[in-house]
C-alpha positions as CSV (number, residue, x, y, z in Angstrom):
1,M,10.9,0.1,-19.9
2,K,11.3,3.7,-21.2
3,A,10.7,6.5,-18.4
4,G,10.3,10.2,-18.7
5,I,10.3,12.7,-15.5
6,V,9.0,16.3,-16.4
7,G,10.0,18.5,-13.9
8,A,13.3,16.7,-13.0
9,T,15.0,19.5,-11.4
10,G,12.8,19.8,-8.4
11,Y,13.1,17.8,-5.5
12,G,10.5,15.3,-6.5
13,G,12.1,15.0,-9.8
14,I,15.5,14.3,-8.4
15,E,14.1,11.5,-6.1
16,L,12.6,9.9,-9.0
17,L,15.8,9.9,-11.0
18,R,17.7,8.2,-8.0
19,L,14.6,5.5,-7.5
20,L,14.3,4.6,-11.5
21,T,18.5,4.8,-11.9
22,N,18.3,1.8,-9.6
23,H,15.1,0.1,-10.9
24,P,16.0,-3.4,-13.1
25,Q,13.1,-2.9,-15.3
26,V,13.8,0.5,-16.4
27,K,16.2,0.7,-19.6
28,T,16.1,4.5,-20.5
29,I,15.3,7.9,-18.7
30,T,14.6,10.9,-20.4
31,L,14.7,14.2,-18.4
32,Y,12.4,17.1,-19.1
33,S,12.5,20.9,-18.2
34,S,10.5,24.2,-19.6
35,S,13.0,26.4,-17.8
36,Q,16.2,24.7,-18.3
37,A,16.0,22.4,-21.6
38,G,19.6,21.9,-22.8
39,E,21.4,22.2,-19.8
40,K,23.4,19.0,-18.4
41,F,21.5,17.7,-15.3
42,E,25.0,17.1,-13.6
43,D,25.8,20.7,-14.1
44,I,22.6,21.7,-12.2
45,Y,23.0,18.6,-9.6
46,P,27.0,17.7,-9.0
47,Q,25.9,14.9,-6.8
48,F,25.0,13.0,-10.3
49,H,28.4,13.3,-11.7
50,G,30.1,9.9,-12.8
51,G,27.0,8.3,-13.4
52,E,24.8,8.5,-16.5
53,S,25.0,11.8,-18.6
54,Y,21.5,13.6,-18.8
55,V,20.9,16.3,-21.1
56,L,17.4,18.3,-20.1
57,Q,15.1,18.0,-23.0
58,D,11.9,20.3,-24.2
59,L,8.4,19.0,-24.1
60,V,7.1,17.6,-27.2
61,P,3.9,15.8,-25.8
62,E,2.9,14.1,-29.2
63,K,6.2,12.3,-29.3
64,M,6.6,11.6,-25.7
65,K,3.3,9.8,-25.4
66,E,4.4,7.2,-28.0
67,D,8.0,7.1,-27.7
68,L,7.6,6.7,-23.5
69,D,6.4,3.5,-21.8
70,V,5.8,6.0,-18.2
71,I,5.8,9.9,-18.1
72,F,5.9,11.4,-14.2
73,L,4.8,14.6,-13.9
74,A,6.7,16.0,-11.2
75,T,5.9,19.6,-11.4
76,P,4.2,22.7,-9.8
77,S,0.3,22.8,-9.5
78,G,-1.1,24.5,-12.8
79,V,1.0,22.2,-15.1
80,S,-0.1,19.1,-15.3
81,S,-3.6,20.1,-15.7
82,K,-2.8,21.7,-19.2
83,L,0.0,18.8,-20.0
84,T,-2.0,15.5,-19.2
85,P,-4.6,16.1,-21.7
86,Q,-2.0,16.5,-24.7
87,L,-0.2,13.2,-23.3
88,Q,-3.6,11.5,-22.7
89,G,-4.6,8.5,-25.3
90,G,-1.0,7.7,-26.2
91,H,1.2,4.5,-25.5
92,A,2.7,6.1,-22.2
93,K,1.0,5.9,-18.6
94,V,1.0,9.2,-17.1
95,I,1.5,9.6,-13.3
96,D,0.9,13.3,-11.8
97,L,2.7,14.0,-9.0
98,S,1.1,17.4,-8.4
99,G,-2.3,18.0,-6.9
100,D,-4.0,19.0,-10.4
101,L,-5.8,15.6,-11.1
102,R,-6.3,14.2,-7.5
103,L,-9.6,16.4,-6.8
104,K,-12.8,15.1,-9.2
105,E,-14.9,18.3,-8.7
106,P,-13.4,20.9,-10.9
107,T,-14.9,23.8,-8.7
108,S,-13.2,22.4,-6.0
109,Y,-9.7,22.3,-7.4
110,E,-10.4,25.8,-8.5
111,Q,-11.5,26.9,-5.4
112,W,-8.5,25.6,-3.4
113,Y,-5.6,25.8,-5.9
114,K,-6.7,29.0,-7.5
115,K,-5.9,27.7,-10.8
116,E,-7.9,26.7,-13.8
117,A,-8.9,22.9,-13.4
118,A,-8.1,19.9,-15.9
119,P,-10.6,18.9,-18.5
120,D,-13.3,16.9,-17.2
121,D,-12.5,13.8,-19.0
122,T,-9.1,13.6,-17.8
123,L,-10.0,14.1,-14.3
124,E,-12.7,11.5,-14.8
125,N,-10.0,8.9,-16.2
126,A,-7.3,9.8,-13.0
127,I,-7.3,7.1,-10.7
128,Y,-6.3,8.0,-7.1
129,G,-2.9,6.5,-6.6
130,L,-3.1,5.3,-2.8
131,P,-1.8,1.8,-3.5
132,E,-2.7,0.2,-0.2
133,W,-6.4,1.2,-0.9
134,N,-6.9,1.3,-4.4
135,Q,-4.6,-1.5,-5.6
136,E,-7.3,-2.9,-8.5
137,R,-7.9,0.2,-9.9
138,I,-4.6,1.7,-10.1
139,Q,-3.5,-1.7,-11.9
140,E,-6.2,-0.7,-15.0
141,A,-5.0,2.9,-15.1
142,D,-3.7,4.8,-17.8
143,I,-3.8,8.1,-15.8
144,I,-2.8,8.0,-12.0
145,A,-3.0,11.1,-9.5
146,N,-0.2,10.5,-6.9
147,P,-1.4,11.3,-3.4
148,G,0.0,14.5,-1.8
149,C,2.2,14.2,1.3
150,Y,0.2,15.1,4.0
151,P,-3.0,13.0,2.6
152,T,-0.8,9.9,2.5
153,A,-0.1,10.0,6.0
154,T,-3.1,10.9,7.1
155,L,-5.6,8.7,5.1
156,L,-3.1,5.7,5.9
157,G,-3.6,6.4,9.7
158,L,-7.3,6.9,9.3
159,G,-8.1,4.1,6.6
160,P,-8.7,1.2,8.8
161,V,-11.1,3.2,11.1
162,V,-12.9,5.4,8.7
163,K,-13.6,2.5,6.3
164,E,-15.2,0.2,9.2
165,G,-17.7,3.2,10.1
166,L,-16.2,3.4,13.6
167,V,-15.5,7.4,13.5
168,K,-17.8,9.5,15.4
169,P,-18.4,11.8,11.9
170,D,-17.6,15.3,13.3
171,S,-14.7,14.2,15.7
172,V,-11.4,14.1,13.1
173,V,-8.8,16.4,14.1
174,I,-5.5,16.4,12.2
175,D,-2.3,17.6,13.5
176,A,0.5,17.8,10.6
177,K,4.1,18.7,10.4
178,S,6.4,18.8,7.7
179,G,10.1,19.6,6.7
180,V,10.7,22.4,4.4
181,S,11.4,20.1,1.4
182,G,7.8,19.6,1.7
183,A,7.5,23.4,0.3
184,G,9.5,22.4,-2.7
185,K,12.8,23.6,-4.3
186,N,12.2,27.3,-4.9
187,P,12.7,29.4,-1.2
188,N,10.1,31.6,0.0
189,P,10.2,33.6,3.0
190,I,9.1,30.7,5.5
191,T,11.4,28.3,4.2
192,H,14.5,30.9,4.3
193,F,16.7,29.3,6.7
194,A,17.2,32.1,8.7
195,H,13.5,32.0,9.3
196,A,13.2,28.1,9.5
197,Q,16.0,27.4,11.7
198,E,15.1,27.1,15.1
199,N,11.7,28.0,14.8
200,F,8.3,26.3,14.3
201,Q,5.3,27.7,12.5
202,I,1.8,26.9,11.7
203,Y,0.9,27.9,7.7
204,K,-2.2,27.8,5.7
205,V,-4.4,27.9,8.6
206,N,-7.8,26.2,7.3
207,Q,-6.6,26.8,3.9
208,H,-4.6,24.3,3.0
209,Q,-4.9,22.4,-0.4
210,H,-5.1,19.1,0.8
211,I,-8.2,19.4,3.0
212,P,-10.4,18.7,-0.1
213,E,-8.3,15.6,-1.2
214,I,-8.5,14.0,2.7
215,E,-12.4,14.9,2.9
216,Q,-13.0,13.4,-0.6
217,Q,-11.3,10.2,0.3
218,L,-12.7,9.8,3.9
219,S,-16.1,10.5,2.3
220,I,-15.6,7.4,0.1
221,W,-15.0,5.2,2.8
222,D,-17.7,6.5,5.1
223,D,-20.1,9.1,3.6
224,Q,-21.1,10.2,6.9
225,I,-17.7,11.8,7.8
226,E,-18.0,15.7,8.2
227,P,-15.3,18.3,7.3
228,V,-12.1,17.8,9.1
229,T,-10.1,20.1,11.1
230,F,-6.5,19.9,9.6
231,S,-3.3,21.7,10.9
232,T,0.0,22.0,9.2
233,H,3.0,23.3,10.6
234,L,6.7,23.6,9.4
235,V,9.7,21.8,11.2
236,P,13.4,23.3,10.9
237,M,14.5,19.7,9.3
238,T,14.9,18.5,5.8
239,R,12.5,15.3,5.4
240,G,9.7,14.0,7.3
241,I,5.8,14.2,8.0
242,M,4.2,13.2,11.3
243,A,0.2,13.5,11.1
244,T,-1.0,13.1,14.6
245,I,-4.8,12.2,14.2
246,Y,-7.3,12.6,17.1
247,L,-10.8,10.9,16.8
248,Q,-13.3,9.5,18.5
249,L,-15.4,6.4,18.1
250,K,-19.1,5.7,17.9
251,E,-18.7,2.7,20.5
252,E,-16.3,1.3,22.9
253,V,-13.5,-0.6,21.5
254,S,-10.5,-2.0,23.2
255,E,-7.0,-0.6,22.0
256,E,-5.7,-4.1,21.4
257,D,-8.7,-4.7,19.2
258,L,-8.4,-1.5,17.3
259,R,-4.8,-2.2,16.9
260,Q,-5.6,-5.8,15.3
261,K,-8.0,-3.8,12.9
262,F,-4.9,-2.0,11.5
263,K,-2.6,-5.0,11.6
264,S,-5.5,-6.9,9.8
265,Y,-5.6,-4.4,6.9
266,Y,-2.0,-3.6,6.4
267,E,-0.8,-7.4,7.1
268,S,-0.3,-8.1,2.9
269,Q,1.1,-4.3,2.7
270,P,4.7,-4.4,2.4
271,F,5.3,-0.8,3.1
272,V,3.2,0.3,6.1
273,R,4.2,-1.0,9.5
274,V,2.0,-0.9,12.4
275,R,3.8,-0.6,16.2
276,E,3.3,-2.7,18.8
277,S,1.2,-1.3,22.3
278,G,3.1,1.6,23.7
279,G,5.4,2.4,20.4
280,F,5.0,5.3,18.2
281,P,7.1,6.1,15.1
282,C,9.3,9.2,14.6
283,T,10.0,10.7,11.3
284,K,13.5,9.3,11.4
285,D,12.4,5.8,11.5
286,V,11.2,6.2,7.6
287,Y,13.9,8.5,6.3
288,G,14.6,7.9,2.7
289,S,12.0,5.0,2.5
290,N,8.6,4.2,1.1
291,F,7.2,3.2,4.6
292,C,4.6,4.6,6.4
293,D,5.0,3.8,10.3
294,I,1.6,4.0,12.6
295,G,1.3,3.8,16.2
296,L,-2.2,4.4,17.9
297,T,-3.7,4.6,21.6
298,I,-6.7,5.0,23.4
299,D,-7.0,7.5,26.2
300,A,-8.8,5.7,29.1
301,R,-9.9,9.2,30.2
302,T,-11.5,11.1,27.0
303,K,-12.2,7.7,25.2
304,R,-10.2,9.5,22.5
305,V,-8.0,7.8,19.8
306,T,-4.7,9.0,19.2
307,I,-2.8,7.5,15.6
308,V,0.7,9.1,14.9
309,S,1.6,8.1,11.3
310,V,4.9,9.2,9.6
311,I,6.5,9.2,6.0
312,D,9.2,10.8,4.3
313,N,7.8,13.5,2.2
314,L,9.8,13.1,-0.7
315,M,9.3,9.3,-0.9
316,K,6.2,7.6,0.1
317,G,4.8,11.4,0.3
318,A,5.7,12.0,-3.6
319,A,8.8,9.6,-5.5
320,S,8.7,6.5,-4.3
321,Q,5.2,6.2,-3.7
322,A,4.8,7.2,-7.5
323,V,7.4,4.4,-8.4
324,Q,5.2,2.0,-6.0
325,N,2.2,2.9,-8.5
326,M,4.2,2.2,-11.8
327,N,4.9,-1.0,-10.5
328,L,1.2,-1.8,-9.7
329,V,0.6,-0.6,-13.3
330,F,3.1,-2.6,-15.1
331,R,2.5,-5.8,-12.8
332,Y,5.7,-5.9,-11.4
333,D,6.6,-6.8,-7.8
334,E,5.2,-3.9,-5.7
335,K,8.7,-3.6,-3.9
336,T,10.7,-3.5,-7.2
337,G,13.2,-1.0,-7.2
338,L,12.4,0.4,-4.2
339,A,15.1,0.5,-1.2
340,P,13.9,-2.0,1.7
341,L,15.1,0.1,4.7
342,P,15.1,3.4,5.9
343,V,18.4,5.4,6.2
344,Y,19.6,6.2,9.4
345,P,21.0,8.1,11.3
């Protein structure tokens, strides 16, 4: 296969290159950058010295969509909404890692992202790439909207209970934390070392652009679900997301029965691991991997369910999930090219 990465110099692009370099079905990789074309990739990232040498290329959509088999768009919001229509209808499959194609309502995208939405035809053809819940549609897709990092952790944690219609519609509260790499490569005041180190900060209160993405999928599973409370926090670490989810059930269910529902849903999914009673994951448990680890409990006093879901935001929250989607589209084994175990410590 011939793969292309647009936005290769960002954190998501770096991880994609690392994964695709080790993918047995990928023959060539072409890296594209609108701002650094002509530069050698290893001059920007010296850790790639000694391997294959890559020179960043200019974007030529008409040529790319016919010469390549798959194109990954690891671009900031507002780029792929304009680029994907130019790549649409060619030979190449398109996997977009930005948020531009995830929301089906253009007005919702424009409200939350403050940018112009992609054309209706592009949005209609973009399939939401949450592999554990949308595998059949992903396999037939030409365009895949790779889920956001927070939504991936949150939706994998909520899927089994919401899909069953067990959740009180107005009870979902999501308390999420992320490492600073989730903000991307370009620095900003809250990710500046002097600010982020030894600090813990809430941000985008009631304004995070992943809120409508989460609510859109929850409403597909259960159209009675009401808007959720979703809060995000910045943790002074490089990688990792923990979503701690609180909800109440419509009827009484034992903790063991609830755990069995999760295990039943995910027993055939190689990258979701459900903890036994009393076990809760931490972000180091999935560091550098495509795993999502989930723990849960029911408070006997309040009858409230607590679900803890962790991922690596650059992997399952971005690059490795994109490769997992590529594997599904081209009918490879889902685990192909994805490291089997996390990095520790």
